[in-house]
LOPAZA-147347 format. One record per atom (N, C-alpha, C): y, x, z; atom name. Coordinates in pm, whole numbers. Example, Ala and Ser with C-alpha at 12.3 -4.5 7.8 and 13.67 -1.06 7.14 Angstrom:
PT, v, u, w, name
PT, -569, 1319, 780, N
PT, -450, 1230, 780, CA
PT, -330, 1320, 780, C
PT, -225, 1285, 708, N
PT, -106, 1367, 714, CA
PT, 3, 1290, 787, C
END
This chain:
PT, v, u, w, name
PT, -103, 118, 9, N
PT, -6, -7, -10, CA
PT, 146, 82, 17, C
PT, 208, 59, -106, N
PT, 350, 147, -105, CA
PT, 462, 71, -60, C
PT, 544, 121, 19, N
PT, 662, 43, 63, CA
PT, 808, 81, -38, C
PT, 894, 9, -48, N
PT, 1001, 52, -132, CA
PT, 1113, 34, -43, C
PT, 1195, 122, -62, N
PT, 1334, 130, 35, CA
PT, 1436, 80, -71, C
PT, 1513, -56, -50, N
PT, 1610, -106, -123, CA
PT, 1764, -97, -53, C
PT, 1834, -35, -87, N
PT, 1963, -1, -36, CA
PT, 2055, -127, -47, C
PT, 2145, -129, 44, N
PT, 2258, -281, -12, CA
PT, 2369, -193, -46, C
PT, 2390, -260, -154, N
PT, 2547, -191, -238, CA
PT, 2635, -191, -140, C
PT, 2729, -96, -137, N
PT, 2835, -75, -23, CA
PT, 2949, -157, -47, C
PT, 2958, -222, -185, N
PT, 3054, -348, -194, CA
PT, 3010, -473, -108, C
PT, 2862, -477, -48, N
PT, 2803, -602, -6, CA
PT, 2784, -555, 140, C
PT, 2781, -411, 144, N
PT, 2726, -382, 283, CA
PT, 2850, -433, 424, C
PT, 2780, -504, 540, N
PT, 2833, -579, 631, CA
PT, 2933, -476, 714, C
PT, 3032, -498, 733, N
PT, 3132, -410, 838, CA
PT, 3145, -459, 951, C
PT, 3131, -415, 1049, N
PT, 3141, -437, 1193, CA
PT, 3286, -433, 1269, C
PT, 3341, -570, 1282, N
PT, 3499, -557, 1325, CA
PT, 3483, -590, 1480, C
PT, 3534, -503, 1590, N
PT, 3519, -554, 1721, CA
PT, 3684, -595, 1755, C
PT, 3691, -721, 1789, N
PT, 3793, -776, 1846, CA
PT, 3793, -794, 1982, C
PT, 3907, -754, 2027, N
PT, 3956, -750, 2188, CA
PT, 4088, -873, 2214, C
PT, 4040, -928, 2312, N
PT, 4154, -1021, 2326, CA
PT, 4229, -1013, 2484, C
PT, 4325, -933, 2496, N
PT, 4360, -981, 2635, CA
PT, 4460, -1050, 2683, C
PT, 4416, -1121, 2791, N
PT, 4484, -1248, 2839, CA
PT, 4553, -1249, 2989, C
PT, 4634, -1270, 3049, N
PT, 4678, -1256, 3182, CA
PT, 4615, -1332, 3270, C
PT, 4575, -1278, 3384, N
PT, 4496, -1353, 3465, CA
PT, 4570, -1448, 3503, C
PT, 4522, -1585, 3520, N
PT, 4586, -1695, 3589, CA
PT, 4564, -1701, 3734, C
PT, 4646, -1665, 3814, N
PT, 4626, -1659, 3951, CA
PT, 4621, -1764, 4009, C
PT, 4684, -1891, 3947, N
PT, 4683, -2021, 4000, CA
PT, 4542, -2066, 4023, C
PT, 4431, -2029, 3931, N
PT, 4314, -2042, 3951, CA
PT, 4240, -1986, 4116, C
PT, 4296, -1879, 4156, N
PT, 4272, -1848, 4283, CA
PT, 4162, -1821, 4297, C
PT, 4038, -1801, 4176, N
PT, 3905, -1760, 4200, CA
PT, 3881, -1640, 4271, C
PT, 3970, -1550, 4292, N
PT, 3952, -1435, 4366, CA
PT, 3954, -1460, 4531, C
PT, 4004, -1557, 4586, N
PT, 4041, -1586, 4708, CA
PT, 4130, -1528, 4763, C
PT, 4212, -1490, 4688, N
PT, 4314, -1392, 4754, CA
PT, 4426, -1494, 4783, C
PT, 4505, -1546, 4863, N
PT, 4613, -1593, 4873, CA
PT, 4725, -1506, 4857, C
PT, 4850, -1543, 4849, N
PT, 4960, -1453, 4831, CA
PT, 5003, -1373, 4949, C
PT, 5043, -1309, 5018, N
PT, 5074, -1275, 5158, CA
PT, 5218, -1322, 5184, C
PT, 5204, -1352, 5322, N
PT, 5328, -1460, 5361, CA
PT, 5458, -1408, 5302, C
PT, 5532, -1464, 5316, N
PT, 5686, -1436, 5240, CA
PT, 5768, -1425, 5343, C
PT, 5805, -1292, 5349, N
PT, 5879, -1202, 5449, CA
PT, 6007, -1176, 5415, C
PT, 6093, -1144, 5520, N
PT, 6232, -1081, 5477, CA
PT, 6247, -971, 5395, C
PT, 6323, -935, 5306, N
PT, 6320, -816, 5239, CA
PT, 6357, -735, 5327, C
PT, 6239, -614, 5302, N
PT, 6263, -433, 5355, CA
PT, 6254, -482, 5502, C
PT, 6176, -605, 5555, N
PT, 6136, -602, 5689, CA
PT, 6004, -536, 5692, C
PT, 5985, -526, 5860, N
PT, 5845, -478, 5864, CA
PT, 5717, -550, 5808, C
PT, 5739, -676, 5822, N
PT, 5637, -759, 5735, CA
PT, 5614, -763, 5591, C
PT, 5702, -730, 5545, N
PT, 5747, -689, 5388, CA
PT, 5681, -585, 5342, C
PT, 5722, -458, 5459, N
PT, 5655, -315, 5417, CA
PT, 5491, -341, 5419, C
PT, 5473, -360, 5566, N
PT, 5330, -400, 5583, CA
PT, 5259, -472, 5459, C
PT, 5328, -588, 5404, N
PT, 5280, -671, 5295, CA
PT, 5200, -560, 5183, C
PT, 5314, -464, 5166, N
PT, 5290, -369, 5022, CA
PT, 5201, -270, 5079, C
PT, 5175, -252, 5201, N
PT, 5064, -128, 5233, CA
PT, 4978, -181, 5232, C
PT, 4920, -316, 5286, N
PT, 4774, -391, 5264, CA
PT, 4741, -394, 5082, C
PT, 4845, -435, 5039, N
PT, 4840, -462, 4884, CA
PT, 4769, -313, 4808, C
PT, 4863, -215, 4820, N
PT, 4785, -101, 4792, CA
PT, 4704, -41, 4828, C
PT, 4632, -81, 4924, N
PT, 4499, -39, 5017, CA
PT, 4415, -135, 4970, C
PT, 4438, -271, 4920, N
PT, 4322, -351, 4857, CA
PT, 4311, -271, 4733, C
PT, 4393, -246, 4658, N
PT, 4380, -196, 4508, CA
PT, 4300, -40, 4506, C
PT, 4282, 42, 4579, N
PT, 4215, 138, 4599, CA
PT, 4062, 129, 4638, C
PT, 4050, -19, 4678, N
PT, 3876, -35, 4708, CA
PT, 3795, -61, 4590, C
PT, 3664, -17, 4611, N
PT, 3596, -22, 4499, CA
PT, 3558, -167, 4442, C
PT, 3583, -249, 4548, N
PT, 3547, -397, 4550, CA
PT, 3633, -440, 4437, C
PT, 3744, -438, 4471, N
PT, 3863, -485, 4386, CA
PT, 3837, -501, 4247, C
PT, 3786, -413, 4152, N
PT, 3724, -425, 4037, CA
PT, 3664, -534, 4020, C
PT, 3515, -505, 4072, N
PT, 3427, -632, 4084, CA
PT, 3471, -761, 4094, C
PT, 3594, -778, 4185, N
PT, 3596, -903, 4225, CA
PT, 3670, -955, 4113, C
PT, 3775, -847, 4040, N
PT, 3864, -915, 3954, CA
PT, 3779, -968, 3788, C
PT, 3712, -868, 3790, N
PT, 3566, -894, 3674, CA
PT, 3526, -1025, 3692, C
PT, 3491, -1062, 3791, N
PT, 3412, -1189, 3842, CA
PT, 3500, -1314, 3823, C
PT, 3608, -1261, 3875, N
PT, 3763, -1374, 3868, CA
PT, 3775, -1411, 3713, C
PT, 3780, -1304, 3608, N
PT, 3816, -1322, 3498, CA
PT, 3698, -1419, 3434, C
PT, 3546, -1394, 3461, N
PT, 3434, -1482, 3383, CA
PT, 3465, -1622, 3459, C
PT, 3546, -1678, 3562, N
PT, 3518, -1784, 3629, CA
PT, 3673, -1885, 3634, C
PT, 3740, -1792, 3555, N
PT, 3871, -1847, 3556, CA
PT, 3854, -1966, 3464, C
PT, 4000, -2078, 3497, N
PT, 3965, -2203, 3395, CA
PT, 3987, -2191, 3268, C
PT, 4058, -2081, 3220, N
PT, 4100, -2066, 3107, CA
PT, 4026, -1933, 3017, C
PT, 3881, -1932, 3090, N
PT, 3804, -1811, 3050, CA
PT, 3780, -1827, 2871, C
PT, 3785, -1724, 2848, N
PT, 3750, -1702, 2701, CA
PT, 3607, -1663, 2663, C
PT, 3545, -1632, 2760, N
PT, 3402, -1568, 2755, CA
PT, 3315, -1699, 2688, C
PT, 3258, -1626, 2568, N
PT, 3169, -1729, 2481, CA
PT, 3242, -1798, 2372, C
PT, 3363, -1790, 2371, N
PT, 3466, -1854, 2253, CA
PT, 3395, -1763, 2137, C
PT, 3441, -1888, 2036, N
PT, 3423, -1843, 1899, CA
PT, 3512, -1751, 1820, C
PT, 3476, -1625, 1763, N
PT, 3550, -1574, 1674, CA
PT, 3490, -1593, 1543, C
PT, 3603, -1607, 1465, N
PT, 3570, -1627, 1295, CA
PT, 3679, -1559, 1205, C
PT, 3655, -1508, 1127, N
PT, 3715, -1414, 1041, CA
PT, 3700, -1475, 928, C
PT, 3847, -1511, 820, N
PT, 3835, -1566, 698, CA
PT, 3847, -1439, 599, C
PT, 3818, -1454, 489, N
PT, 3869, -1349, 370, CA
PT, 3992, -1405, 326, C
PT, 4035, -1316, 232, N
PT, 4166, -1347, 167, CA
PT, 4174, -1472, 92, C
PT, 4036, -1523, 45, N
PT, 4065, -1652, -24, CA
PT, 4038, -1751, 49, C
PT, 4029, -1735, 182, N
PT, 4025, -1835, 314, CA
PT, 3875, -1880, 343, C
PT, 3769, -1822, 266, N
PT, 3634, -1844, 337, CA
PT, 3584, -1768, 407, C
PT, 3495, -1783, 514, N
PT, 3443, -1739, 622, CA
PT, 3397, -1611, 566, C
PT, 3447, -1480, 642, N
PT, 3396, -1354, 624, CA
PT, 3305, -1332, 735, C
PT, 3332, -1376, 841, N
PT, 3221, -1364, 928, CA
PT, 3242, -1429, 1059, C
PT, 3154, -1444, 1160, N
PT, 3142, -1546, 1245, CA
PT, 3103, -1444, 1383, C
PT, 3130, -1486, 1505, N
PT, 3079, -1406, 1623, CA
PT, 3118, -1459, 1775, C
PT, 3121, -1398, 1875, N
PT, 3197, -1477, 1998, CA
PT, 3207, -1360, 2077, C
PT, 3294, -1376, 2186, N
PT, 3349, -1297, 2273, CA
PT, 3242, -1277, 2380, C
PT, 3190, -1177, 2378, N
PT, 3054, -1178, 2464, CA
PT, 3083, -1113, 2606, C
PT, 3188, -1023, 2622, N
PT, 3195, -974, 2758, CA
PT, 3358, -972, 2766, C
PT, 3360, -977, 2935, N
PT, 3523, -933, 2994, CA
PT, 3518, -855, 3076, C
PT, 3616, -779, 3121, N
PT, 3691, -687, 3209, CA
PT, 3798, -686, 3249, C
PT, 3822, -707, 3378, N
PT, 3929, -705, 3437, CA
PT, 4038, -532, 3386, C
PT, 4161, -576, 3344, N
PT, 4233, -426, 3334, CA
PT, 4357, -446, 3406, C
PT, 4425, -325, 3426, N
PT, 4576, -333, 3464, CA
PT, 4607, -405, 3603, C
PT, 4489, -394, 3691, N
PT, 4535, -494, 3819, CA
PT, 4599, -423, 3894, C
PT, 4700, -508, 3948, N
PT, 4818, -448, 4021, CA
PT, 4852, -574, 4105, C
PT, 4953, -527, 4202, N
PT, 5047, -625, 4304, CA
PT, 5164, -605, 4221, C
PT, 5238, -726, 4270, N
PT, 5368, -739, 4238, CA
PT, 5462, -809, 4346, C
PT, 5561, -857, 4331, N
PT, 5628, -897, 4426, CA
PT, 5702, -1023, 4365, C
PT, 5700, -1124, 4439, N
PT, 5793, -1270, 4390, CA
PT, 5920, -1282, 4475, C
PT, 6003, -1286, 4459, N
PT, 6142, -1333, 4543, CA
PT, 6136, -1477, 4589, C
PT, 6212, -1510, 4672, N
PT, 6238, -1663, 4743, CA
PT, 6356, -1647, 4787, C
PT, 6400, -1786, 4819, N
PT, 6530, -1801, 4921, CA
PT, 6507, -1838, 5037, C
PT, 6415, -1915, 5087, N
PT, 6373, -1914, 5213, CA
PT, 6218, -1886, 5238, C
PT, 6204, -1864, 5374, N
PT, 6069, -1839, 5437, CA
PT, 5970, -1981, 5395, C
PT, 5847, -1951, 5404, N
PT, 5741, -2030, 5360, CA
PT, 5753, -2159, 5446, C
PT, 5740, -2255, 5433, N
PT, 5745, -2389, 5516, CA
PT, 5574, -2410, 5535, C
PT, 5551, -2378, 5663, N
PT, 5415, -2409, 5698, CA
PT, 5382, -2535, 5829, C
PT, 5509, -2619, 5823, N
PT, 5490, -2747, 5888, CA
PT, 5428, -2847, 5823, C
PT, 5388, -2944, 5912, N
PT, 5306, -3051, 5867, CA
PT, 5387, -3166, 5842, C
PT, 5348, -3197, 5687, N
PT, 5436, -3292, 5617, CA
PT, 5549, -3253, 5557, C
PT, 5652, -3341, 5497, N
PT, 5747, -3307, 5394, CA
PT, 5826, -3168, 5448, C
PT, 5900, -3115, 5343, N
PT, 5993, -2988, 5376, CA
PT, 6125, -3100, 5412, C
PT, 6180, -3018, 5560, N
PT, 6280, -3113, 5614, CA
PT, 6394, -3124, 5595, C
PT, 6436, -3047, 5435, N
PT, 6579, -3040, 5438, CA
PT, 6569, -3101, 5305, C
PT, 6705, -3159, 5259, N
PT, 6663, -3243, 5129, CA
PT, 6719, -3102, 5018, C
PT, 6760, -2972, 5036, N
PT, 6777, -2892, 4934, CA
PT, 6758, -2726, 5035, C
PT, 6698, -2646, 4939, N
PT, 6696, -2519, 5002, CA
PT, 6818, -2455, 5076, C
PT, 6926, -2479, 4999, N
PT, 7061, -2493, 5070, CA
PT, 7105, -2497, 5194, C
PT, 7011, -2596, 5262, N
PT, 7027, -2685, 5362, CA
PT, 6942, -2618, 5484, C
PT, 6865, -2522, 5453, N
PT, 6744, -2486, 5556, CA
PT, 6834, -2333, 5625, C
PT, 6827, -2349, 5715, N
PT, 6895, -2218, 5836, CA
PT, 6865, -2102, 5771, C
PT, 6738, -2075, 5718, N
PT, 6674, -1939, 5672, CA
PT, 6706, -1917, 5552, C
PT, 6814, -1984, 5496, N
PT, 6815, -1980, 5311, CA
PT, 6880, -1834, 5295, C
PT, 6833, -1758, 5247, N
PT, 6921, -1630, 5169, CA
PT, 6871, -1611, 5035, C
PT, 6964, -1613, 4934, N
PT, 6938, -1614, 4820, CA
PT, 6846, -1480, 4761, C
PT, 6732, -1515, 4724, N
PT, 6658, -1403, 4694, CA
PT, 6645, -1307, 4816, C
PT, 6661, -1330, 4950, N
PT, 6642, -1286, 5060, CA
PT, 6476, -1258, 5128, C
PT, 6373, -1278, 5051, N
PT, 6247, -1299, 5089, CA
PT, 6182, -1252, 4978, C
PT, 6068, -1226, 4997, N
PT, 5964, -1192, 4900, CA
PT, 5815, -1193, 4946, C
PT, 5712, -1227, 4876, N
PT, 5573, -1217, 4902, CA
PT, 5482, -1149, 4778, C
PT, 5367, -1068, 4830, N
PT, 5312, -964, 4741, CA
PT, 5211, -1056, 4682, C
PT, 5186, -1038, 4543, N
PT, 5029, -1133, 4475, CA
PT, 4989, -1019, 4410, C
PT, 4840, -1053, 4377, N
PT, 4803, -975, 4231, CA
PT, 4802, -1038, 4103, C
PT, 4778, -942, 4046, N
PT, 4766, -1012, 3903, CA
PT, 4688, -900, 3791, C
PT, 4632, -915, 3689, N
PT, 4570, -839, 3612, CA
PT, 4564, -886, 3492, C
PT, 4470, -855, 3355, N
PT, 4499, -884, 3262, CA
PT, 4329, -898, 3213, C
PT, 4292, -999, 3128, N
PT, 4150, -1013, 3144, CA
PT, 4114, -981, 2979, C
PT, 4063, -855, 2985, N
PT, 4002, -832, 2810, CA
PT, 3886, -882, 2783, C
PT, 3867, -970, 2680, N
PT, 3764, -1002, 2637, CA
PT, 3708, -930, 2481, C
PT, 3578, -923, 2474, N
PT, 3553, -841, 2358, CA
PT, 3448, -885, 2287, C
PT, 3409, -885, 2208, N
PT, 3311, -930, 2098, CA
PT, 3306, -877, 1950, C
PT, 3215, -887, 1869, N
PT, 3219, -820, 1728, CA
PT, 3168, -932, 1638, C
PT, 3224, -902, 1505, N
PT, 3184, -960, 1389, CA
PT, 3121, -893, 1259, C
PT, 3041, -922, 1223, N
PT, 3009, -851, 1085, CA
PT, 3064, -925, 996, C
PT, 3131, -847, 880, N
PT, 3211, -892, 790, CA
PT, 3193, -877, 639, C
PT, 3218, -950, 531, N
PT, 3165, -903, 409, CA
PT, 3326, -851, 354, C
PT, 3315, -772, 277, N
PT, 3403, -706, 227, CA
PT, 3518, -770, 136, C
PT, 3613, -790, 199, N
PT, 3749, -835, 143, CA
PT, 3893, -773, 134, C
PT, 3981, -779, 72, N
PT, 4123, -680, 90, CA
PT, 4218, -743, 162, C
PT, 4160, -882, 228, N
PT, 4227, -929, 360, CA
PT, 4158, -1005, 448, C
PT, 4197, -1046, 579, N
PT, 4138, -1111, 684, CA
PT, 4229, -1149, 761, C
PT, 4197, -1272, 825, N
PT, 4281, -1347, 907, CA
PT, 4172, -1362, 1035, C
PT, 4210, -1326, 1174, N
PT, 4096, -1363, 1285, CA
PT, 4168, -1508, 1327, C
PT, 4048, -1583, 1389, N
PT, 4059, -1695, 1473, CA
PT, 4005, -1675, 1611, C
PT, 4063, -1699, 1719, N
PT, 3953, -1711, 1840, CA
PT, 3963, -1851, 1880, C
PT, 3863, -1921, 1885, N
PT, 3862, -2026, 1975, CA
PT, 3904, -2110, 1906, C
PT, 3931, -2095, 1771, N
PT, 4022, -2209, 1677, CA
PT, 4176, -2155, 1658, C
PT, 4201, -2111, 1730, N
PT, 4354, -2069, 1719, CA
PT, 4382, -1949, 1624, C
PT, 4427, -1967, 1524, N
PT, 4477, -1858, 1409, CA
PT, 4525, -1740, 1464, C
PT, 4483, -1622, 1445, N
PT, 4589, -1483, 1470, CA
PT, 4623, -1434, 1369, C
PT, 4633, -1315, 1368, N
PT, 4682, -1242, 1246, CA
PT, 4630, -1188, 1166, C
PT, 4686, -1162, 1040, N
PT, 4625, -1106, 925, CA
PT, 4635, -947, 895, C
PT, 4499, -917, 854, N
PT, 4520, -759, 832, CA
PT, 4472, -740, 705, C
PT, 4520, -630, 628, N
PT, 4445, -596, 524, CA
PT, 4329, -485, 552, C
PT, 4254, -509, 446, N
PT, 4138, -413, 445, CA
PT, 4160, -251, 489, C
PT, 4265, -202, 403, N
PT, 4330, -76, 506, CA
PT, 4391, -60, 603, C
PT, 4459, -168, 661, N
PT, 4486, -195, 786, CA
PT, 4364, -153, 865, C
PT, 4270, -241, 863, N
PT, 4165, -234, 953, CA
PT, 4085, -101, 969, C
PT, 4068, -50, 869, N
PT, 3982, 65, 850, CA
PT, 4057, 198, 908, C
PT, 4224, 158, 895, N
PT, 4284, 253, 979, CA
PT, 4291, 248, 1089, C
PT, 4267, 141, 1170, N
PT, 4223, 114, 1308, CA
PT, 4080, 114, 1357, C
PT, 3997, 177, 1267, N
PT, 3846, 192, 1297, CA
PT, 3775, 93, 1314, C
PT, 3837, -31, 1267, N
PT, 3788, -166, 1263, CA
PT, 3754, -228, 1419, C
PT, 3877, -195, 1496, N
PT, 3879, -209, 1617, CA
PT, 4042, -309, 1641, C
PT, 4051, -419, 1671, N
PT, 4169, -488, 1704, CA
PT, 4191, -537, 1813, C
PT, 4296, -527, 1883, N
PT, 4355, -554, 2014, CA
PT, 4423, -670, 2017, C
PT, 4400, -765, 2038, N
PT, 4506, -912, 2052, CA
PT, 4526, -911, 2181, C
PT, 4674, -978, 2196, N
PT, 4754, -978, 2314, CA
PT, 4784, -1127, 2323, C
PT, 4768, -1221, 2421, N
PT, 4778, -1350, 2442, CA
PT, 4926, -1326, 2503, C
PT, 5040, -1394, 2474, N
PT, 5171, -1386, 2530, CA
PT, 5208, -1501, 2531, C
END
């Protein structure tokens, strides 16, 4: 019995395109279990301590794992989302999925406030913030954590002189064959 090796002509060979999609972590989902630190008077001991705790938290080995898990579980997760790439003629050039996610650019940040946290039972006792005796315009701040979720997937493409990328049905950018070749067939898209 003899076997014959048949090559695929280069014009029909599949091209592998890697697509990465960076999406801001939706803190509101609070899937990390981390509530923002208490609201503190700017430059107070409370404020300094909150920033020290935040910096120490980022140094822990478990922080990366916590955020990786949070990216998978957040309400707006793109894990498993459909990747579709069309050719210059608009026909499908390749299909795939976003198959993995990692947290990147994990950091802490501060948000300013005009009043201390209202921790009482019931409604806020003042008609407006300005009526609150603790009111200081942007005189308080609290520390919170944020990150980017980087989803990745790949698509095998047929050759075309141009491509359009779609993620989960939403149209993304267009690229020429030459542009993608120059980028070594890896594209990083950013949700803004």
